[in-house]
C-alpha positions in Angstrom: 89.8 117.3 96.1 93.5 116.5 95.5 95.7 115.8 98.5 99.5 116.1 98.5 100.8 112.8 99.8 104.1 110.8 100.0 104.4 107.3 98.6 107.1 105.0 99.9 107.8 101.9 97.9 109.8 99.1 99.6 110.8 97.0 96.6 114.6 97.2 96.8 115.4 95.2 93.7 112.9 97.0 91.4 112.8 100.5 92.7 115.6 102.5 94.3 113.7 105.8 94.4 113.1 107.5 97.7 109.8 108.8 98.9 107.7 110.2 96.0 105.5 113.2 96.5 102.4 113.4 94.4 98.8 114.6 94.4 95.7 112.4 94.3 92.3 112.0 95.8 92.2 108.2 96.4 94.7 105.5 97.1 94.4 103.9 93.6 94.6 107.3 91.9 97.9 107.9 93.7 99.3 104.5 92.6 98.2 105.1 89.0 100.0 108.5 89.1 103.1 106.7 90.5 103.2 104.1 87.7 102.7 106.9 85.1 105.8 108.5 86.5 107.7 105.3 87.1 106.5 102.7 84.5 108.9 100.1 85.9 106.4 99.7 88.8 103.3 99.2 86.7 103.4 95.4 86.4 104.9 95.1 89.9 102.2 96.9 92.0 99.1 96.9 89.8 97.2 94.4 87.8 96.7 94.7 84.0 93.5 96.6 84.6 95.3 99.0 87.0 93.8 97.7 90.2 95.7 96.7 93.4 97.5 93.4 93.3 96.1 91.0 95.9 99.3 89.8 97.4 101.0 93.1 98.1 100.7 95.0 101.3 99.2 98.5 100.9 99.3 100.9 103.9 97.8 104.3 104.5 99.5 106.1 107.4 100.6 102.6 108.7 97.1 101.0 108.4 96.1 98.5 105.9 93.9 100.0 103.2 91.8 96.8 103.5 90.1 98.5 106.4 90.0 102.0 105.0 88.0 101.7 101.8 90.6 99.6 99.9 91.7 101.3 96.7 89.0 103.9 97.1 90.5 105.1 100.4 90.3 108.9 100.5 93.6 110.8 100.9 94.3 113.9 102.9 97.3 116.3 102.7 100.3 114.8 104.5 99.2 111.2 104.2 101.9 108.5 103.7 101.2 105.6 101.4 103.5 102.5 101.8 103.8 99.5 99.5 105.4 96.3 100.5 106.0 93.1 98.5 104.3 89.8 99.5 105.9 88.4 102.7 107.0 84.8 102.2 106.8 82.4 105.1 108.1 79.0 105.7 
């Protein structure tokens, strides 16, 4: 079942678009729809085989998808997906 969700991308240099509404059933499906609409993001947030990049931070309603089924996390109407670039330390 498709859910209507909002994707927020926090990649200031690469992507100036505000929250993006779209429909998807799983987290990875939502991101694949996002890159289909905004191809500039494809190599930024997904690997060549359209999987999640390891070093990015992917949240579903403020919680890491690592603990929610990873890229197969199921979506519900009203969910918010957030993408953050790797955080450098030092």
